[in-house]
Every structure is written in C-alpha cells, then in structure tokens.
C-alpha positions, 0 to 999 in steps of 0.5 A, a space after each residue: 530465472 533463479 528468483 522463481 525457485 523459492 516456492 514459498 515466495 511464489 505462493 506468497 506472491 500468488 496470494 498477493 496478486 489475488 489480494 491486489 485484484 480485490 484491492 483494485 476492484 474495491 479497495 481503491 474505490 473506498 474513498 470515492 465511494 465515501 464521497 458519493 455516500 455523503 461524506 465530505 472530503 475533509 471528513 473522508 481524510 479525517 476518518 482515514 486518519 482515525 483508521 490509521 490511529 486505530 491500526 497504530 493502537 492495535 499493532 502491538 497485539 499482533 506479536 502475542 498472536 503471532 508467537 502463538 499461531 505463527 505468521 502464516 495464520 496471522 496473514 490468513 486471519 488478516 485477509 479474512 478481516 479485510 474481506 469482511 470490512 468490504 461489505 460494511 461499506 454499503 451501509 455507510 451514508 454520511 458520518 454515522 455509526 456504520 462508518 465508525 464500525 467500518 473504520 474499526 474492522 478495516 483497522 483490525 484487518 489492515 493491522 493483522 495483514 500488513 504487519 505479518 505479510 511484510 514479516 512473512 515476505 522478509 523471512 521467506 525471501 532471498 536477500 540476493 534476489 530480493 529486488 526481483 522477487 518484489 518486482 515479480 510480485 508487483 508486476 503480477 499485481 499490476 497485470 491483474 490491476 489492469 482488469 480489476 478497476 474496470 470491473 469495480 467501476 462498472 459494477 459500482 455504476 450498474 449493480 451498486 455498492 452492496 453486490 460490488 463490495 460483497 464480491 470484492 470481499 469474496 475475492 479477498 477471501 480467495 487469497 487464502 488458497 495460495 497459502 495452503 501448503 505454504 511453510 509457516 514462520 515461527 516468532 521467537 518468544 524473546 528477541 533482544 534488541 529487535 526493536 532497536 534494530 528497526 530504527 531505520 525501517 521506522 524512519 523509512 516508513 514514516 517518510 514513505 507514509 507522508 509520501 503515500 498520503 498525497 500520492 496514493 490517498 489524497 490524489 485518488 480523491 482529486 482524480 475522482 473530482 476531476 473526472 466528475 465523480 464517474 465511477 466508470 471513468 475513474 476505473 478506466 484511469 486506474 486500469 490505464 495506470 496499472 498497464 503502464 506500471 506492469 511493464 516496468 517492475 520486473 526490469 527495475 528489480 533486476 537492476 537493484 539486485 545487480 548493484 544499481 539500487 542508489 541509481 534506482 532511488 534517484 530515478 524513481 523519486 525524481 520521477 515521483 516528484 515530477 508526477 506530484 507536481 503534474 497531478 497538482 497542476 492537473 486538478 479539475 482537468 479530466 484528460 490531463 489528470 488521467 495522464 498524470 495518474 498513468 505517469 504515477 503508475 510508472 513511478 510507483 513501479 520504480 519506487 516499490 522495489 527501490 524502497 521495499 528491497 532494503 526494508 525486507 533485507 533489514 527485517 531478514 537480518 534483524 533478530 525478529 522480522 515481525 517485531 521489525 515490521 511492527 515498528 516500521 509499520 507503526 511509522 507508516 501509520 504515523 506519517 500517512 495518518 498525520 499528513 491525511 489529518 493535515 490535508 483534512 485541515 487544509 481542505 476544511 479551511 478552503 484550500 483545494 486538493 491540489 495543494 493537498 497533494 503536494 504534502 507528498 514532497 517532504 516524504 519524498 525528500 526524506 526517503 531519498 536521504 534515508 535510502 541513499 544512506 542505505 545503499 551507500 553503506 550496502 555498496 561500501 560493504 560489498 
C-alpha cells in the first residue's frame, strides 16, 4: 500500500480521526441539542445560516494568518477554537445571547480549521494516490464514528450537556497531538491568478454545500424528530450508519486512482439521490428513518472520495492551495447557508422537514455535471 508511505498525510489522517471522533460524539448532536434546549426548527436552521455567514465574512482573514504562521499552526488554532465552542453549548437555552456567542466562536473555529486543513491536505498529499489517501482518511473516521455517537448519545442522556460537551472539547483538543512533528507548509506572499484558478472549486463547493444542507444538516433534525427526540436512539442510528460507511471508503478510493472516477461519480450520486428520496418518505417513521440513515452512510463513503479527489488535485496544481481553499470553502458557505435559510423559511411557513430534505437534489445534479466535466478532461489528458 504505497499510499501509506506519505508520513505527513498519515499524521494528518490520524489527526482527522481524532477530530472525527469529537465531531461524531458532540458535533452531530449540536442541532438536535438546540431543539431540546428550546430552539425551534426554523430558528435552528437560521442560526446555522448565520454561523455560515460569519464564516464567509471571516474567511479572508485566514490568508494573512497563514502567511505569517504557516498552515500547520492555523490548523492547530482552528482545532482549539472548535474545541472551545463545544462547552458553550451547555449555556444555550432558547434564542438568547449564549446562542449568538456560540455561533461566533464556532464560525471562527470552522473557518480557521477547514480552510487550512483542506489546503494542508492538498499540499502534502500525492496526486497519484489521492483517492486512496482520502479513502483511508474517511475509513478511519468511519470506524471511530461507530463508537462516538453511542458515547455521545448515552452521555447526553445520563451526564447531561455540561459534562458531555466539555469532554468532547477535550477530545477535539487532543487532535493537535498527531500534528506535532508534521512538516509545515508555507504560504506564498504573492500568487498571481490563484483565485481565478479556483473557479471550478468554487462551483463544486457551491453545489456540494447545497447538497450537504439537506443531506447532512436538515436530515439529522428530521431523524431526531423521527426517533421521538431520544438521544440514545439517535446515537445508535448514527453508529449503524458509520459501520456501513467504514466498509466502502478504501475500496472506492482505489477505483478512482485507477481511472474509474467518472463511474464513481454516477454511482455515488445516483445512490445519494435515492437515499434523499427515501429519507423524505421515511420522516416520522422511526425504523424506516434509521434504515434510510444507514443507507446514507454508504452513499457518503462513495461521495467523499469522488468529490474531494479532484478538489485536492486542483488545489495542489493551483498557484496557492490556501487561496484555492479560501475561494472554494466560501462557495460551500454560500450553497449550504442559502439552502438552510430556505429550509428555515419553508418550515416556518408550515412545510415539513420531509420537503426540506429534498433541497439536496439540485445540488446533487449540479455536482454530477461539474464532476463529469472534470473527470472527462482528466481522462482525455491521460
């Protein structure tokens, strides 16, 4: 397995695994916890849209920080900022100043972490092994994610939000340890045409953000409602999904590296479209919703390598991976934030979450069109 020879990527994947454990023990419960804390469904979705708008506004500030400190330190700072945001959730009770404070700190952590992480991964990875390196990362995250939501759901149901989110913040902080000794990546002071080189990345992430709104953010709220707002049942449903997803990630990454990227795109998004339709139909039916959630993990395991392989390769080939990430991540904020704001308006107007979940479909169609262009061009070049 030659793709494991890259020690920088191995360290980054181990870091990602720890971060994924924290995300799946605490992050996946953020929206559903807000519902239990007295925030309505429309207000929860609107708050997330505000958080993403904050990320979009803060994102240009990542560039001067990275030019001064390097990408690795910005990843570390982002990891810690995300960790700080978790304990703040325990103080949220309805739409009040603690919710606004959480949105500000979570936006800061998210913009520092994800912008620099994607640029760091793009710069240190290998184009010829990119699919397998992304697949290995997602497989590790999926394995750890089998246990994490069970722990988070049980802890919220027994110990309460204070202890639970404090522990999740500590785990998130431990994600810094694998980065000790990892190489740094400097950011060029000037990179002509770097932002123009990110146009395809921008469009891809706008489409993916729209897709993710229904698939990864609106759906968990619908699932939580479907299992009668039970933290333990919700955590169990997420654990089952993670087990399904862990099996597929490595296999698909290798298929992409050996020239089957376009095939992977069609299979992944066809499956994802079917899952979206199943999820919309399963709203309010606990066992069907749990099954639809597990099927979604299988589609996600196919989607992430198919989407992120071209994005990382485009970033690596661009004049500056960080500037590429700033533009593309900004597109994700636009796509996801806009779709969540529309979902908030729809649910406030009386429509159900089943209709809101269907907002993923336009994003999926746009992603297929854009990725088809990329893989066709890559095949022609090869």
